Residue, then its C-alpha position, 0 to 999 in steps of 0.5 A: m390582787i393581794s387578799y386582805k388576809s395575805k396583807q395581814g399575814y405579811s404584816l405579822t411576819v414583818r413585825i415578828r422579824i423586827s421584834s426578833l431583830l430588836n431582841f437580838l440587838k438588846p444591850h447587855k448590862s455586864i460582860p458575859i461569861t463565855h466558854w472561851r474566857a481564860d482562867n486568868q490573865w496569863d492563861l497561855g495554853r496550847s489546847k484548841d480552846d486556848l487557840n480559839r481564845y487567842f483568835i477571838l482576842i486578836f480578831g476583836l482587837m483588829i476590828f477595834g483598830l480598823g473601826e478607829a481608822m474608819l473614824v479617822s478616814s471619815t474626817l468628821g472627828n476622831s474618838p478622844w484617844v485618836v484625837l490625842a494620837e493625831g495631835v501627838s503625830n502633828y508634833s513628832p516624827f510618829n504617825i497615828g498608829e505609832s503615836t497610839f502605841l506610844i500613848s498606850l505604853i505611857v498609860l501603862l506606866l501609870w498603872i505602876p503607882l495604881k498597883q494594876t497588873p497587866g495581862f497578855g490581853t493588855l500587851m496585845n491591846i497595845v500592839v494589835i490596835a496600833a497596827a490595825i489603825e495603820l492598816g485601816l488608814f492604808v485600806f480606807p481612803t478619805t473621801d469628800l462624799v458625805s454619804f461615805q463619811i457617814f458610813y465610815l462613822v457609823i460602821g467604825t463606831a459599830l466595829v469599835g463596839a464589837g471589838s471591845a465586846l470580843y476582847l473583853t470576854c476573853g478575860m486576858g486583861a484590860g486595855p491600858r485605858d480601862g486599867l487606868m480607869t479601874g485603878l483610879h476608881d479603886r484609889s479615889g473611890v470616885r464612880v467609874g463613869r465619872v473617872r472614865l469621863g475625866i480620862e476621856l475629856s483629858a485625852l480629848t482636850i490635850g489632843a485638840l490643843l495639839g491639833g487633833t481632828l475634833g468634830a461632829g464624829t467625835a460627838f457621835y462616837a461619845l454618844f453611841i460607843g457605850q450602846s455599841v459595846a452593850i449591844s455587842l456584848g448582848v449579841v455575844a451573850r445570846r450567841t454563846s448561850q445557844 
């Protein structure tokens, strides 16, 4: 028989591990300064640190795109911008990945009157995410099993959050949508959160009108993507501070 003291010791160990896990996953309120962060948006050196930064940037954008693809394959509802990309693909010869690329270019053009400056990471954002979405749609088959659909939804949202955290910490330029948000904020004086909400709702509405997949997964993504990014930034901050 297991003694009372043994049970107490086991219970204490479990509580400590849970506490450690919760602390490890504690959300971060800002973008941490990492040792791989670029000095400027076009810091394109050839040193070991530069190569590591390129890898982290592209890896982050890749898992971002794969996460978006998992949301599509879940068939429970896409993120707002993929709702728009799918809607565009319904009325054009482009697939979802190509539509994502096209939409990103159009959004980037909107930077011009807002006087926003793209960086190397901005261009990589356009190319890599679009390619990763197409790769993910090839790799992750759709399924009618609810358990797999929920798995796709949860892991997809987590991957988008992790990918966002990695590419943001590289400091090589905002993505097209992020730059549009900050540009409109600077020009209008409207709070960043409200500007981003307006942009996301606009993309979602247009995409839904064009037949993009809108559902419970869209609502789940909207509710949890912020926390996913914040948790991922926290993990990066704690790992790089060790």
